N, C-alpha and C positions, 0 to 999 in steps of 0.2 A: 249267162248275164249280157250286156251288150258294153261294150270297151269304144270309148269313145279315146281318138288320139289327134287333137286340132293343131294347126302349125302354128308355130313360137311365133308374139308380134315383136317381143321387146325386141329393142335396138342393139342389136353387135350377139343376138341370141342364137348360136348354128345348130345348138343341141336338136336331139326330137327324143318324145319321153317312150316310146319302144320304136325297138329294130324287128327288123325284118327276123329275124331270130325267137323276137320273143313272141312276135305276133303270131309266129308259127305255134310256141309253146300255148298260146292262150286260146289257138282256133284248134289245138289239137284236145285241150280241158274241155270242149264243148265251147266256147264262147263264140260271141260274132263280135267282129271287130271290124270297125268303121275309123279310116282317116285318113284327114282330110287330105285334099290334092295336093303336093307338093310338102306337103309337111315334114318329110324325111332328105327332098333335094340340097338345103345348106349344110348336111351330116352326111352326102354324096351316097344316098340313101335312095335310088330313083321309085316312082309310084311303080314300074311292073314288079318290082321285088315284092314289094309289099302287097300287089296283089296274085304272086304264086306263093307266101306264106298263107293265103286263106285269108286275108284282110279283102273288104269295100271301098274300095273310093269312094270319098263323100267330100260334099262341100264341108264350112266350117262350124255353120250351125249347126251339120246334123250331126258332128264331130263332138259337140255339145250337149246334143240330145242325148246323148245314150246313160243307160245308167251308172256307168262309172267311167270318168274322165280323165284320163292322166294325162300332165303336163309339166314339164322342168321346172319353168315360173310360177310364179303365183300368176292366178287369173285375174286380167282386169277388168277395173268396176264397166268398161264396154262390152268386155269378153262374158262379164256372170250376166246381165243384161240380155245375152247372145240364147241363154238356155230359160226355155222358158219352160220346161218339162220340170224343174227343181231348183230349189234354191243351190246357191254357187256358196258351196262350204272350201275354207281355204286356209291354209297358215299363212298371215301376210304380214309385210311391216309397216301397213297403214294403220295407225290406231282407231281412226274415224270406220275405214273399210271394215277392218276388224270385228267391230263393235258392232256394225249394220249386220255382219254377216250371222253373227252371235245370237243377234235377239233378231235373226226370221225363224219364221216357223221351218221347223224341221219337217222332212218328207216322211210321209207313210210309209 
């Protein structure tokens, strides 16, 4: 499975959805991991640590194009539009956004 880890974009968010240690475990299990360049920098994880753990560095849109996307915060509407591969599924606080996502066609 291809796992993507985009950078968090919400204000004051310093966390990242995967550490180099978790990436190492995903890679050891046979998963391909793509992490957006700089995604871990606010959490003090340099890009080089992710590469050493087995991840490939990508841009934000490539991280969103993965089969499974890991994020700390719910994706924004703009981030959902960033992924053309599949609809964006997320638990989120916005009723209109949740409704729109819930009514989107499910991926095959």
